[in-house]
Kinemage of the C-alpha trace (Angstrom):
@kinemage 1
@onewidth
@group {chain A} dominant
@subgroup {mainchain}
@vectorlist {calphas} color= white
{ca met a 1} P -2.561 -4.692 30.683
{ca leu a 2} L -0.027 -1.835 30.468
{ca ile a 3} L 2.802 -4.315 29.893
{ca ala a 4} L 0.878 -5.924 27.036
{ca ala a 5} L 0.313 -2.514 25.458
{ca leu a 6} L 4.009 -1.656 25.750
{ca leu a 7} L 4.979 -4.988 24.233
{ca gly a 8} L 2.516 -4.365 21.414
{ca leu a 9} L 4.405 -1.195 20.501
{ca ala a 10} L 7.605 -3.164 20.054
{ca thr a 11} L 6.000 -5.839 17.904
{ca ala a 12} L 6.474 -5.321 14.199
{ca val a 13} L 3.615 -6.237 11.892
{ca ala a 14} L 4.594 -7.078 8.316
{ca phe a 15} L 2.020 -6.715 5.550
{ca asp a 16} L 2.634 -8.961 2.554
{ca cys a 17} L 0.874 -7.564 -0.500
{ca pro a 18} L 0.130 -10.046 -3.274
{ca arg a 19} L 2.728 -9.440 -6.015
{ca gln a 20} L 0.135 -9.720 -8.784
{ca ile a 21} L -3.646 -9.640 -8.963
{ca asp a 22} L -6.018 -10.476 -11.777
{ca ile a 23} L -8.460 -7.685 -12.511
{ca gln a 24} L -11.828 -8.050 -14.215
{ca gln a 25} L -12.669 -4.792 -15.907
{ca thr a 26} L -16.045 -3.700 -17.150
{ca thr a 27} L -17.294 -0.519 -18.727
{ca arg a 28} L -20.365 1.537 -18.086
{ca thr a 29} L -20.612 3.020 -21.543
{ca ala a 30} L -24.179 3.852 -22.516
{ca asp a 31} L -23.390 3.641 -26.213
{ca arg a 32} L -24.399 0.119 -27.231
{ca ala a 33} L -22.604 0.514 -30.563
{ca trp a 34} L -19.396 -0.462 -28.739
{ca glu a 35} L -18.651 -4.072 -27.881
{ca gln a 36} L -16.451 -4.776 -24.871
{ca val a 37} L -13.672 -7.265 -25.654
{ca thr a 38} L -11.206 -8.591 -23.092
{ca asp a 39} L -7.534 -8.406 -24.066
{ca his a 40} L -6.145 -11.681 -22.723
{ca gly a 41} L -2.605 -10.655 -23.683
{ca leu a 42} L -2.332 -8.068 -20.904
{ca pro a 43} L -0.340 -9.186 -17.855
{ca pro a 44} L -1.883 -9.243 -14.376
{ca ala a 45} L -1.673 -6.018 -12.386
{ca ala a 46} L 1.709 -5.917 -10.618
{ca leu a 47} L 2.413 -4.518 -7.153
{ca gln a 48} L 3.745 -0.997 -7.578
{ca thr a 49} L 3.941 0.480 -4.066
{ca val a 50} L 2.193 0.739 -0.704
{ca ala a 51} L 0.245 3.767 0.521
{ca val a 52} L -0.829 4.802 4.041
{ca tyr a 53} L -4.185 6.429 4.760
{ca ala a 54} L -5.509 8.499 7.660
{ca asp a 55} L -8.838 6.682 7.369
{ca his a 56} L -10.371 4.041 5.102
{ca pro a 57} L -8.830 4.348 1.595
{ca ala a 58} L -12.292 4.948 0.119
{ca glu a 59} L -12.194 8.313 1.937
{ca asp a 60} L -9.106 9.362 -0.097
{ca gly a 61} L -7.015 10.359 2.928
{ca ser a 62} L -3.623 9.289 1.587
{ca leu a 63} L -0.801 10.455 3.854
{ca val a 64} L 2.391 12.087 2.638
{ca pro a 65} L 5.445 10.201 3.949
{ca asp a 66} L 7.497 11.863 6.690
{ca ala a 67} L 10.881 10.842 5.298
{ca thr a 68} L 12.603 8.788 2.629
{ca thr a 69} L 16.192 7.596 2.872
{ca thr a 70} L 18.095 5.844 0.124
{ca thr a 71} L 21.133 3.644 -0.133
{ca ala a 72} L 22.737 2.258 -3.267
{ca arg a 73} L 20.143 -0.532 -3.423
{ca thr a 74} L 17.059 0.490 -1.433
{ca ala a 75} L 14.722 3.344 -0.581
{ca val a 76} L 13.030 3.357 2.826
{ca thr a 77} L 9.921 5.527 3.130
{ca leu a 78} L 8.678 6.272 6.655
{ca trp a 79} L 5.259 7.378 7.886
{ca arg a 80} L 4.890 8.455 11.528
{ca leu a 81} L 1.462 7.654 12.954
{ca pro a 82} L 0.471 9.887 15.872
{ca pro a 83} L -2.490 8.630 17.924
{ca asp a 84} L -5.752 9.389 16.120
{ca ser a 85} L -9.420 8.595 16.685
{ca ala a 86} L -9.777 7.125 13.188
{ca pro a 87} L -7.805 3.996 12.344
{ca tyr a 88} L -4.892 4.187 9.931
{ca trp a 89} L -4.996 1.931 6.874
{ca met a 90} L -2.458 0.655 4.391
{ca ala a 91} L -3.152 -0.253 0.788
{ca cys a 92} L -1.305 -2.234 -1.842
{ca val a 93} L -1.195 -0.172 -5.061
{ca tyr a 94} L -1.056 -1.964 -8.411
{ca ser a 95} L 0.100 -0.819 -11.842
{ca asn a 96} L -2.586 -0.332 -14.490
{ca ser a 97} L -5.336 -0.770 -11.916
{ca arg a 98} L -7.758 1.325 -9.902
{ca val a 99} L -8.079 -1.550 -7.394
{ca leu a 100} L -6.343 -1.291 -4.022
{ca leu a 101} L -6.030 -4.106 -1.488
{ca ala a 102} L -6.353 -2.542 1.966
{ca lys a 103} L -5.970 -3.518 5.619
{ca lys a 104} L -6.212 -1.668 8.923
{ca ile a 105} L -2.930 -0.880 10.616
{ca pro a 106} L -2.909 -1.957 14.289
{ca ala a 107} L -3.953 0.941 16.542
{ca glu a 108} L -0.763 0.646 18.601
{ca ala a 109} L 1.511 1.185 15.597
{ca arg a 110} L 3.377 4.509 15.660
{ca gln a 111} L 5.243 4.232 12.379
{ca cys a 112} L 5.317 2.272 9.140
{ca ala a 113} L 8.236 1.744 6.785
{ca leu a 114} L 8.155 0.784 3.120
{ca thr a 115} L 11.392 -0.691 1.784
{ca ala a 116} L 11.717 -0.751 -1.993
{ca ala a 117} L 14.546 -1.973 -4.200
{ca leu a 118} L 16.092 0.712 -6.389
{ca arg a 119} L 16.793 0.390 -10.064
{ca glu a 120} L 18.303 3.366 -11.880
{ca gln a 121} L 17.584 5.680 -8.914
{ca gln a 122} L 13.837 4.776 -8.941
{ca ala a 123} L 11.908 2.624 -6.463
{ca asp a 124} L 11.193 -0.480 -8.499
{ca asp a 125} L 10.101 -3.403 -6.304
{ca val a 126} L 8.426 -3.528 -2.891
{ca val a 127} L 10.694 -5.463 -0.547
{ca ser a 128} L 8.677 -5.034 2.660
{ca phe a 129} L 6.086 -2.935 4.459
{ca val a 130} L 6.320 -3.084 8.263
{ca cys a 131} L 4.465 -1.164 10.990
{ca gln a 132} L 5.461 -0.998 14.644
């Protein structure tokens, strides 16, 4: 059992966020004088980044990364995950959307790393998100 737990720490778990998602938006306006019209010319919501949470993302416990290192082409953002009673979660964050796609991070994971491609000194494209 202990050996399996130790091996679990060494196993990397990659999370592959969908690159684009289609969003159906509605409004809750009480003023019936307005008609809701869907703009079919808008592109699907595109993957922007990945966030890590101290609990379910609905609880708004987004964690601040512990470190970010950059090279000429990539930025690697690292979150350290000390043991906690609540499970850690990750969420795919999309541009022009309030929708997140979330999954639990395995309890044995002790860190997660987001690798993003850089364009003009800014993180531009999620390359990978791996926890181990």
